[in-house]
N, C-alpha and C positions, 0 to 999 in steps of 0.2 A: 326843575330847580334852576334858579339864576343865582350864581355864586359870584360875589364881588371879590376880586383878587387885589393883592398888593402889587403894584407894578415892579418889574425887574429893572426897568430903565436901562436900561442898558447894561495792421490787423489782417485778420484774415476773415473774410465775410462769406458765409454760405447763405444765400438768399432763399426766399420762399419757404420759410419755416425752419431755417437752420440757425446755428449758433456760432458766435465768434469768441475766442478766448482773448481777454484783454491782458491778463497776466496769469501766472501759473502757480502761485503759492497755494498749498492746500489750506483750507479753513476749517475750524472747529468751533462750534458755538458752546458757550458755557451755561446753557440753560440748566435749570434744576432737573434732577433725575425724574424721568417719566414725562417730561414736557418736550414738545416739539414745536417751538414758536415760529411763526411766520411774520415777516415785517415788509410792508410794501409802501413806497412813497409815490404819490401821484402828484406831478407838477402841472399846474394849470398855467400855461404860458400866455402872457399878454396882459396880466394885471386884472384879477377878478374884482368886480365891484361888490365888496362884502355887504354894503348897505342895501343892495338890491337882492342879495341872496338870503341874508338873515336880517330882517328889518327890526330896528329898535322902536317898535310902535309905542312903547311906554314913554319915550323921551318927548317932552313937550315941545322941543324945538325941531323934531324930526320932520313933521309935515311942512313946516315953514321952510326949512332948509332944502327939502327934497321935492318941492313942488314940481309935478310933472313926471316924477319917477316913483310913485307910491303904489304899493299893492293894497295895503290896509286890510283889516279884518272883514270888511264888507265889500271889497272890490270885486271885479269880474275878470279873472278868477280871484278869489280871496286868498290872502296869505294863510299859511297853515300854522296854527299856534304850536309853540314848542315849550317854552319856559320863560317865566319872568317877564311876560309882555313882548317877547320876541316872536316874530312871524317868519316862517321859512317859505321861500319861493315855491309855489305849487308845482313847478316843473320838477321838483326833487321829491317825487312821491315815494320812491324807494328809501331815500335817505330819511324822510320824515317817518316812515314806518320803523326803520331801524332806531331812530331816536326814541320813538315811543316804546320800543322793546328794550331800551337801555343798552343799545349797541352802537350808539353814535353820540359824539360829544362835540360841541361847537366852542371855539375859543375866539372871542371877538376883540376888536381893537388891538390886533396882534400885528407884528411886523418883524422883519429881519433888522439888523443894524443899519441897513442901507437907507439913506435919506434923500437921495436924488431921484430922478425920474427917467433913467435910461433902461429900456427893457434888457439890453445886453448886460449892463453892469448889475442891474437888479437880479437877473437870473444867475449871474456868476456868484454873487454873494449868497443867494439862496442855496445854490448847489455846493459851493466850496465850504460853507460853514465858517468862513473867515469874518473878522469884524469889519472889513471894508474891501474895496476893490484893489486890484493889483495882480501881478503874475501868479498863476496858480496852476498846478498840474494834477491835483487830486481833489476828490469830493468827500464830504463828511460821511456819507453812507459807506463808501469804500474804506475809509479810515476806521469806521466803526466795525466793519467786518474784520479788519486787521487786528482789532483788540480781542475778538472772540477767541482766537487761538491761544491766548495766554493762559487760560484756565481750562480749556475746553475738553468736552467729551462727546458732543453731538456734532456729527459732520454737517457742514453747511456750505453754501456757495451763493454767489451773486448772479442775478439775472437782470438784464436791461432789455426792455421791449422797445424795438425800433431798429432802423438800419445802421445806426452808429451808437457807440457808448456815450451817454451824456456825462457831463462833468461830474455829477454827483456820484457816479459809479466808477470813475477812473481812479487808478492807484495801484498799489501793490497786491491787493487781495484779488483772487480769481473771480472774474466776471465773464459771463457768456451772454450773447445777445440772441434774440429771436425777433424776426420781422414778418408781418403778415404780407402776403402777396410778393410781387417783385419778379425777378428773373428766375426762370426755371432752374432748379439746382442741377449740379453735375450728376451724371449717372453713377451707379454704385461702383462699377469697375474702375471708373476714373478716380473716385475717392479712395478706393483701396490702393491703387497705384501711387497716388499722392501720399497716402499715409505710409506706405512702405518706403518711399523716397525720404520722407522726413525722419523715419526711424534710423536711417543710415547717415543722413546729413545733419539733422538737428534733433536730438532726442527730446529736448525740452519742448520745442514746438510740436513734435510728434505727440507728446502726451496731451498737450492742450487741444490739438486737432482731434485726437481720438476721443477726448472727453466731449468735445462739441458734437461729434458724430453720434456718440452714445445718447446725449440728450436730445438730439434731433430724432433718433429712433423712438425715444420715449414720447416725444410730441406727436410723431406720426402714428404710433400705435394707439395712443389715446384718441386721436382724431378719428381713426378708423373704427375704433370701438364705439364711439359716440354715434358715428354714422350708421353702423349696423343696428344699434339700439334705438335709433330715431331721436337721439339727443343732439345737442349742438347749440345753435344760437338761441333757441327758445323763442318766446314771444316778446322779446325786448325791442323797444324802439331803437332805431339805428343799429340793429344787430349786425348789419353788414359793414359797419365802420371798422377801420383798423384798430381804433381804441377798444371797442367792445371785443373784437377778436383777440386783441392782446390781453385784455383782462381775463377772458376765458382761458387763454393759454397759461397765464400766471397761475390760475387755480389748478390746472392740470399738472403743471410742473411742480408746484408747491406741495402737491399731495403724493407725488411719486416718491418711493423710498430713497431713490438715488438722485432726486431732483434738488434744485436750489431751494433756499428758505428765505432769502432776502432779495428784494428787487426794486426796480424803479420803472415808471412809465410816465409819459407826458401826454397832455391834451392841449392843442392850440385852440384859438377862437375866443379869447377873453379880452381883446383890445377894443372896447366898446366906445369909440369916440363919437359915433353918430347913430341916431335912431336906436338907442339902447333897448328901450322897452323891456322891463323886467320879465314880462311874460310873452314877449314877441319873438320874431324870427332871428334876432341877433343874439342877445344874451340868452334868451329862452332856448335856442337851438343847442348852444353849448351845454346848458344845464341838463337838457334831456339826454344828451350823449353821456355826460358824466354819470347821471343817474342810471342809465342803461348799463354802463360799465360796472358800476357797483353791484347791480342786480346779477349780472353775468358772473362776476367774481365770486359772490356768495354762493350761487348755485354750483359753480365749478369746484369750489373748495369742499363742499359738503360738510361733514363733521369737523374738518380741519379749520373751518371758520371760527370755531370756539377758541382757537389758539392763534388768531390772526389779529394784527394791528395794521391799519391802513392810515397813513398820514396824507391828507389832502391840503396842499399849500400852493400859494402863488407868490410872484416876486414882489408885488405891492398892490395897493388898492386903487380906488379912483377918487376923484374930487367929490366933495359932498354936493356941490351945486351942479346942476345940469348946464352944459355949454350951449352955444347957439345952434348946434345941429342936433339937439335932443339926445346928446350922449354925455359921457363924462370923460375927463382927461386923466392923465396919470396922477396918482395920489400917493398915500403913504399906508396907513393902517387898513386892515381888512379883516376877513374871517378865515379861520383854518378849521379843519375837522380832523378828529380821530374817529375811525370807524372800525368795527370788527367785534367778534364775540368776546375778545379779551378786554374790551374797553368798558370802563365804568361810565356808561352813557346816561342819556336822558337829561343832560344838564347843558346850560350855557355858562361858560366861565368868562368873566369880563371884569376888569377894573374900568368901568365905563367912564369916559372922559366928558361926555356930553357933546351936544351939537350946537350950542350957542355960538355966536360969532367969536366971542373971546376964548372959547374952548377949542376952536379949530387949530390944527397945526399949520403954521405959516398962512393963517387966515383962509385956508381952502380945504384942508384934508381932515378926515377922522384922525385924531391924535393917537399915536402909538403908545400904549401903556403896558403891553405884555410883549416880552421878547420871545420870538418864535423858538430861539435856541433853548429856552427854558422848557418849552413843551417837548421838543425833540429829545432833550436830555432826560426828562422824566420818563418818556416812553422807552428810550433805549436802555436806561438803567433798570427799570422795573420789568421790561419784557425780555430783554436779551442779556441782562446781568452785567452790563458794562459798568465799571467802577466810576464814581463821580470824579475822582482825580483825573482819570484818563479822558473823560468827557470834556473836562475843562482845559486840558493841556493838548491832547492829541487829536481828538475828534473835532472839537471846536476850539482851535487855538486861541489863547489870550482871552478866555471867557470864564475864568475862575469865579468872577463876581456874579455871574449869571447862574443861579442855583436851579437844579432840576425841579420841575413842578411836581408836587406830590399828588397822589390820589387820582391819577388819570386812568389807571387800570384796575382790574379786579384782583390782581395779584401784585405784590411788591409793597 
C-alpha cells in the first residue's frame, strides 16, 4: 500500500562487553498492563541516499533525474517491489521480507528540521530533537525515557551500543553502554575492590557501577549460553561486524527480565560521494550490514520481537542528480523505516513531492514533505504511552505544531 500523506512542514567505561552508567535516576515505563515494549533507534551516519534505497519507480521524472543510479524492476539485480510502484534495494533482503510480512514500514521524503548540509550539525539535530542547531546536552530518546517515570509501572532502562554514549541517549535518565571488542576488562577481584571503594566514597556512583556489573553479567551469561547451544552470529552476512554483534546484544539484553528496554545504536558508511552504485561495494556494503543487523536482532529477540519497534533514520539524504564522480552529494529529504513486530507495516507512507526540476528542493534535492519528528512522536506515543503534550514540549521542544503521525503501529 502506498499512502499519500499531508505534509507536516515543519563516565566510567568497562570495555569488552561491559556497561557504563551515564546517569543514575531509576526509570519506569508507562506501558499498558501486560505489555513489555522495546524501542530501538538505529542511526545511519553519513547521510543515506533514500532514492537508491527505496526507488520511486512510478515517478515519470525518476529515470531522467537519476540517470546512472537506477536499479529498476528489470535491472541486474532488480529492485524488489514493495508498494505503490516503489522498489527496495535488493541488498535489503531481510527488510524486504519483513515488509512483506507486515513488519516494516517506509516513510519517504522525510527529513528533520535541518536544512543545511553539515554532517555534524545534521546529526546533532537528528539526535537532539531540537528544531535547529545550537548548544545541547541531552537527546530526545533520553528525554523520552525521563517521561516514562511519570505514570509508570514497568521497569525500564536505556542502552547505548558503542564505546561512548551518543547524544541521543545523553541526559538525566539512566543509560548504560555496551561495546563489542576493545580492551580486556578488569579482573573480577579488581572490580569487587573498586565497587567496595565506591560504596564508601560515592554511594550514587557505587549504585551505577553495580548496575553496570549486573548487566555485564547478563550479557556474559547469555553469550556463554549461546556458545554452548551452538547459537550466536548465525549465517548472517557481516556477522563479525561490531554492528551485527551490537544488534545481537540488544536482543539479548532486551529480553532479560532485568535488562533495558530502550536503546540506540549507529552504523557508519553512508557518505556516498563517489562510485555510489546502489548495488555495489559502496552503498551496497552498508546496506548488507544494516540488513544483517536487522536479521540478527529479530533472531536474538525471539518472541519479544512482537513488542518491538525499531526506528532507522539518517541525518539527511543525498542530491537527486549524480555528481562527477558517480556519487551523490549531501542533500535533504530521504527515507526512514519503522521495523518490528509491533509495526503496522507493508506500506510506504509519503506525501510525494515529485522529481521534476521545479519540484526539487533548492533545485537539487528531494523535497522534504514529512517531518521525522511526526513519525517519532507517533511511535513514542502509541508504543511507550508518552503524552502528546510532553512530546511537543519536553521530548521535542518547540514542536507543538508537529502532530504525531497516526496509524504507524498495531496498537495505539
